[in-house]
LUMLUMTOR-755205 format. One line per 4 residues: number of its first residue (from 1); their letters; for each residue y, z, x of C-alpha. Coordinates in nm, 4 decimals. Example, Ala and Ser with C-alpha at 12.3 -4.5 7.8 and 13.67 -1.06 7.14 Angstrom:
1	as	-0.4500:0.7800:1.2300; -0.1060:0.7140:1.3670 .
This chain:
1	mdlk	3.6950:22.0947:-7.8285; 3.7473:22.4478:-7.9797; 4.0422:22.5296:-8.1820; 4.1309:22.8425:-8.0375 .
5	llrt	4.1772:22.6624:-7.7082; 4.4680:22.4563:-7.8551; 4.6083:22.7437:-8.0470; 4.6375:22.9739:-7.7239 .
9	fvta	4.7909:22.6486:-7.5569; 5.0427:22.5754:-7.8329; 5.1622:22.9434:-7.8428; 5.1866:22.9773:-7.4495 .
13	aele	5.3929:22.6576:-7.4636; 5.6688:22.8365:-7.7145; 5.6688:23.1524:-7.5188; 5.5937:23.0465:-7.1852 .
17	nfhq	5.4543:23.3782:-7.1068; 5.0958:23.4429:-7.1118; 5.1352:23.8437:-7.1578; 5.3333:23.7572:-7.4821 .
21	taer	5.0651:23.4856:-7.5956; 4.7979:23.7481:-7.5597; 5.0157:23.9949:-7.7686; 5.0888:23.7357:-8.0608 .
25	lyla	4.7353:23.6216:-8.0904; 4.5610:23.9686:-8.0057; 4.3786:23.8652:-7.7079; 4.3809:24.0114:-7.3728 .
29	qptv	4.5844:23.8462:-7.1279; 4.2408:23.7398:-6.8773; 4.1160:23.5448:-7.2510; 4.4672:23.3282:-7.2584 .
33	tthi	4.3691:23.2419:-6.8750; 4.0720:23.1506:-6.9272; 4.1153:22.9390:-7.2668; 4.3981:22.7438:-7.0536 .
37	rqle	4.1659:22.6635:-6.7872; 3.8825:22.5907:-6.9938; 4.1249:22.3088:-7.1798; 4.2677:22.1881:-6.8638 .
41	hllg	3.9049:22.1286:-6.7744; 3.8325:21.9290:-7.0306; 4.1365:21.7282:-7.0403; 4.1159:21.7087:-6.6453 .
45	fqlf	4.5092:21.8002:-6.6121; 4.7094:22.1001:-6.5250; 4.9017:22.2073:-6.8068; 5.0921:22.5017:-6.7034 .
49	ervg	5.2694:22.5634:-6.3761; 5.3648:22.9103:-6.2675; 5.7798:23.0101:-6.2349; 5.7993:23.3733:-6.1150 .
53	krvr	5.6487:23.5881:-6.3725; 5.6366:23.3083:-6.6592; 5.5018:22.9399:-6.7078; 5.6308:22.6123:-6.7900 .
57	ltpa	5.4635:22.3127:-6.9137; 5.4018:22.0220:-6.6468; 5.4365:21.6448:-6.7536; 5.1218:21.6499:-6.8748 .
61	ghrf	5.1515:21.9510:-7.0764; 5.4747:21.8285:-7.2481; 5.2602:21.4840:-7.2819; 4.9346:21.6815:-7.4895 .
65	lpha	5.1835:21.9236:-7.6489; 5.2682:21.7239:-7.9671; 4.8660:21.6218:-7.9831; 4.7969:21.9500:-8.0071 .
69	rrvl	5.0389:22.0779:-8.2743; 4.9012:21.7774:-8.4982; 4.5193:21.8520:-8.4503; 4.6131:22.2329:-8.5502 .
73	atye	4.8153:22.1193:-8.8456; 4.5636:21.8917:-8.9737; 4.3036:22.1422:-8.9859; 4.5374:22.4279:-9.1408 .
77	qavn	4.6377:22.1376:-9.4298; 4.2422:22.1059:-9.4584; 4.1363:22.4543:-9.4996; 4.4809:22.5278:-9.7070 .
81	emta	4.3442:22.2458:-9.9832; 3.9809:22.3141:-9.9653; 4.1097:22.6913:-10.0133; 4.3197:22.5485:-10.3104 .
85	wwqg	4.0317:22.3323:-10.4389; 3.7724:22.6341:-10.4539; 4.0457:22.8341:-10.6524; 4.0512:22.6133:-10.9057 .
89	ydtr	4.3928:22.4097:-10.8410; 4.3729:22.0063:-10.8771; 4.7031:21.9441:-10.6901; 5.0303:22.1270:-10.5478 .
93	lqlv	5.3728:22.1548:-10.6055; 5.5794:22.2340:-10.3185; 5.9323:22.3660:-10.3812; 6.1952:22.4182:-10.1702 .
97	tspl	6.5280:22.6399:-10.3355; 6.8222:22.8514:-10.2272; 6.8013:23.2063:-10.2458; 7.0297:23.2289:-10.5302 .
101	vats	6.8478:23.0090:-10.7303; 6.5340:23.1845:-10.6595; 6.6485:23.4991:-10.8153; 6.7786:23.3555:-11.1218 .
105	vlpg	6.6408:23.0552:-11.3064; 6.3628:23.0068:-11.0886; 6.1208:23.3079:-11.2477; 6.1330:23.2335:-11.5577 .
109	llke	6.0954:22.8067:-11.4916; 5.7829:22.9058:-11.3273; 5.6479:23.1295:-11.5707; 5.6369:22.8319:-11.8180 .
113	ftqe	5.5574:22.5900:-11.5882; 5.2305:22.7649:-11.4739; 5.1592:22.8424:-11.8044; 5.1844:22.5160:-11.8781 .
117	nprv	4.9633:22.3802:-11.5755; 4.7233:22.6281:-11.4926; 4.5475:22.3932:-11.1899; 4.8881:22.3335:-11.0289 .
121	evii	4.9229:22.5259:-10.7027; 5.2997:22.6108:-10.6633; 5.4089:22.6840:-10.3204; 5.7981:22.8029:-10.2698 .
125	ttev	6.0202:22.8000:-9.9736; 6.3510:22.9262:-9.9621; 6.6831:22.7732:-9.7384; 7.0087:22.7820:-9.7536 .
129	ssav	7.1640:22.5155:-9.9880; 7.3221:22.2855:-9.6854; 6.9367:22.2713:-9.5614; 6.7557:22.1899:-9.8749 .
133	gqvv	6.7877:21.8226:-9.8658; 6.6612:21.7865:-9.5257; 6.3545:21.9746:-9.6314; 6.2817:21.7235:-9.9087 .
137	asga	6.3836:21.4312:-9.6806; 6.1032:21.5383:-9.4344; 5.8478:21.5634:-9.7220; 5.7941:21.9241:-9.6665 .
141	ahvg	5.8429:21.9575:-10.0158; 5.8750:21.7517:-10.3336; 6.1770:21.9015:-10.5270; 6.4329:22.1046:-10.4171 .
145	lara	6.7154:22.3119:-10.5942; 7.0504:22.4155:-10.4467; 7.3502:22.5122:-10.5100; 7.5438:22.2050:-10.3370 .
149	psth	7.4518:21.8153:-10.3294; 7.2629:21.7331:-10.0225; 7.3749:21.5164:-9.7480; 7.0909:21.3359:-9.6444 .
153	pdti	7.0332:20.9812:-9.6997; 6.7021:21.0056:-9.7817; 6.7575:21.1768:-10.0924; 6.9357:21.1992:-10.4235 .
157	stvl	7.0995:21.4796:-10.5772; 7.1933:21.5274:-10.9215; 7.3495:21.8064:-11.1063; 7.0751:22.0178:-11.3030 .
161	ytdp	7.3267:22.2338:-11.4899; 7.6704:22.3852:-11.4253; 7.8011:22.7214:-11.5179; 8.1428:22.9225:-11.5206 .
165	vvlv	8.2189:23.1455:-11.2693; 8.3484:23.4920:-11.3625; 8.5326:23.7903:-11.1784; 8.2771:24.0542:-11.1686 .
169	aape	8.2720:24.4357:-11.0424; 8.0733:24.7683:-11.1055; 8.1958:24.9166:-11.4441; 8.3619:25.2559:-11.2885 .
173	naag	8.5760:25.0027:-11.0254; 8.6864:24.7091:-11.3527; 8.7584:25.0590:-11.5811; 9.1152:24.9743:-11.7157 .
177	agwm	9.2116:24.7897:-11.4602; 9.3708:24.4205:-11.5089; 9.2222:24.1585:-11.2536; 9.4963:24.1375:-11.0059 .
181	dlig	9.5289:24.5257:-10.9677; 9.1779:24.5341:-10.9019; 9.1522:24.2449:-10.6340; 9.4629:24.4316:-10.4905 .
185	rhll	9.2988:24.7651:-10.4540; 8.9451:24.6670:-10.3622; 8.7893:24.4492:-10.1279; 8.7413:24.0767:-10.2482 .
189	ltgn	8.3870:23.9673:-10.1250; 8.3851:23.5917:-10.0364; 8.2067:23.2852:-9.9119; 7.8494:23.3382:-10.1064 .
193	hpiy	7.8591:23.0025:-10.2634; 7.9355:22.6759:-10.0732; 8.1141:22.4951:-10.2768; 8.4012:22.6701:-10.4619 .
197	wdpl	8.5396:22.9840:-10.2630; 8.7876:22.7881:-10.0170; 9.0211:22.6647:-10.2993; 9.0077:22.9496:-10.5146 .
201	lvav	9.0405:23.2000:-10.2492; 9.3868:22.9791:-10.1817; 9.4829:23.0064:-10.5841; 9.4023:23.3904:-10.6058 .
205	srrq	9.6081:23.4474:-10.2820; 9.9142:23.2985:-10.4253; 9.8637:23.5290:-10.7216; 9.7560:23.8361:-10.5249 .
209	phlr	9.9181:23.8183:-10.1662; 9.7381:24.1535:-10.0946; 9.3943:24.0444:-10.0309; 9.1451:24.2105:-9.8139 .
213	tlav	8.8384:24.0066:-9.7954; 8.4495:24.0778:-9.6913; 8.2926:23.7465:-9.6255; 7.9346:23.8011:-9.7506 .
217	drvd	7.7089:23.4572:-9.7165; 7.4244:23.5434:-9.9740; 7.4616:23.5899:-10.3478; 7.2031:23.8656:-10.3570 .
221	vtkr	7.3312:24.0920:-10.1112; 7.6839:24.0240:-10.2463; 7.5599:24.1510:-10.6085; 7.4093:24.4853:-10.4227 .
225	llee	7.7263:24.5590:-10.2627; 7.9053:24.5013:-10.6066; 7.6699:24.7512:-10.7769; 7.7288:25.0182:-10.5281 .
229	glgv	8.1166:24.9787:-10.5672; 8.2174:24.7915:-10.2642; 8.4352:24.5440:-10.3547; 8.4604:24.2661:-10.6598 .
233	sflp	8.3631:23.9194:-10.6349; 8.3802:23.5799:-10.8452; 8.0339:23.4514:-10.9073; 7.8302:23.1951:-11.1007 .
237	lssv	7.7571:23.3558:-11.4804; 7.4045:23.2582:-11.4331; 7.3371:23.4526:-11.1073; 7.4633:23.7980:-11.2799 .
241	vrel	7.2879:23.7540:-11.6163; 7.0680:24.0432:-11.5971; 7.3122:24.2496:-11.4176; 7.5597:24.1785:-11.6822 .
245	aegr	7.3182:24.2555:-11.9372; 7.1744:24.5987:-11.7971; 7.5544:24.7027:-11.7559; 7.5215:24.7348:-11.3593 .
249	lvtv	7.7852:24.4747:-11.3397; 8.0766:24.3926:-11.5750; 8.2983:24.0890:-11.6034; 8.6855:24.1059:-11.5685 .
253	pvdm	8.9052:23.8889:-11.7431; 9.1632:23.6447:-11.5461; 9.4586:23.4736:-11.6367; 9.3801:23.1464:-11.4158 .
257	elpt	9.2002:22.8788:-11.4360; 8.8496:22.8886:-11.2568; 8.5982:22.6561:-11.1140; 8.2729:22.6046:-11.2528 .
261	aaty	7.9502:22.6115:-11.0404; 7.6443:22.3497:-11.0223; 7.3018:22.3568:-10.9404; 7.1745:22.0489:-10.8091 .
265	lilp	6.8110:21.8869:-10.8542; 6.7327:21.7183:-10.5142; 6.4558:21.4456:-10.5131; 6.3525:21.2063:-10.2344 .
269	qhre	6.5131:20.8756:-10.2276; 6.2254:20.6043:-10.0988; 5.9169:20.8248:-10.1893; 5.7050:20.8992:-10.5211 .
273	vpda	5.6205:21.2503:-10.5806; 5.3176:21.3315:-10.7280; 5.2219:21.3935:-11.1016; 5.2800:21.7902:-11.0441 .
277	arlf	5.6528:21.7482:-10.9118; 5.7130:21.4790:-11.2027; 5.6162:21.7627:-11.4576; 5.8397:22.0371:-11.3124 .
281	vqll	6.1053:21.7777:-11.3181; 6.0548:21.7230:-11.6893; 6.0569:22.0872:-11.7627; 6.4040:22.1271:-11.5915 .
285	krsf	6.5714:21.8579:-11.7907; 6.3972:21.9961:-12.0886; 6.5276:22.3554:-11.9941; 6.8881:22.2523:-11.9507 .
289	pggv	6.9629:22.0410:-12.1909; 7.3257:21.8646:-12.1508; 7.3606:22.0469:-11.8161; 7.4056:22.3858:-11.9479 .
293	apgp	7.3652:22.7155:-11.7489; 7.1499:22.9758:-11.8804; 7.3719:23.2215:-12.0417; 7.3461:23.6253:-12.0934 .
297	qgr	7.0761:23.5127:-12.3724; 6.8858:23.2561:-12.1434; 6.6597:23.2789:-11.8624 .
């Protein structure tokens, strides 16, 4: 069976439109129709039925779809593994990480890991912290790093490090201003961390009732807005190390107790991880002795 027939079938099943399938696969529309007819002839079943200008799977098509996907996935995995072998890699490390970890501490860690293990191929995907555990549990990643613990029962979450939360702003906004005056005059960018914002916002509101907030669900977007002078925010110190060192942001003293933020290492509960993953976990634990976050002079 020609794999291009399966690829056309799976794409058509997702889009339910032969014209859109042709555009996605860079084929002529008659070629898509021909592929489907050839596959139906090979199988002996009709796979699609027309509904107006669209198509939909027949019961036979629904039954065949997961098999077609598995065949394509197995083929792509084989090609990827052979490519990695040709490039000189012996094994693979698959990481899933939150965007914040990926843009703060991960680059330095990966630089050290790849220097120590040049024959390990590293593949990185990013997900919101709440989804990292699911990816690890599914087997799509060996190791997860997130800003919240996993709730999936087939994973184990441990605190890798904690770091203080600080109030940060652009230098021009913070100049000569106390923190309550600063928050009273500027937007407070909230919602960029999955754990600490709700109780922190309540505590801040008691001290400064005239708050104007803007919810931003990503730390990297929050930092960019802060650099443009659009508001202030409470962020984990490790997430703004570079911006503080370069003078693009400054910390503002706060006379109230602020929370700490944690970064979690997430591993599968009932599945062994490959040697490359164990080596990476060892590097993580070695890099954060005592669970201390990287400071302004660290990673």
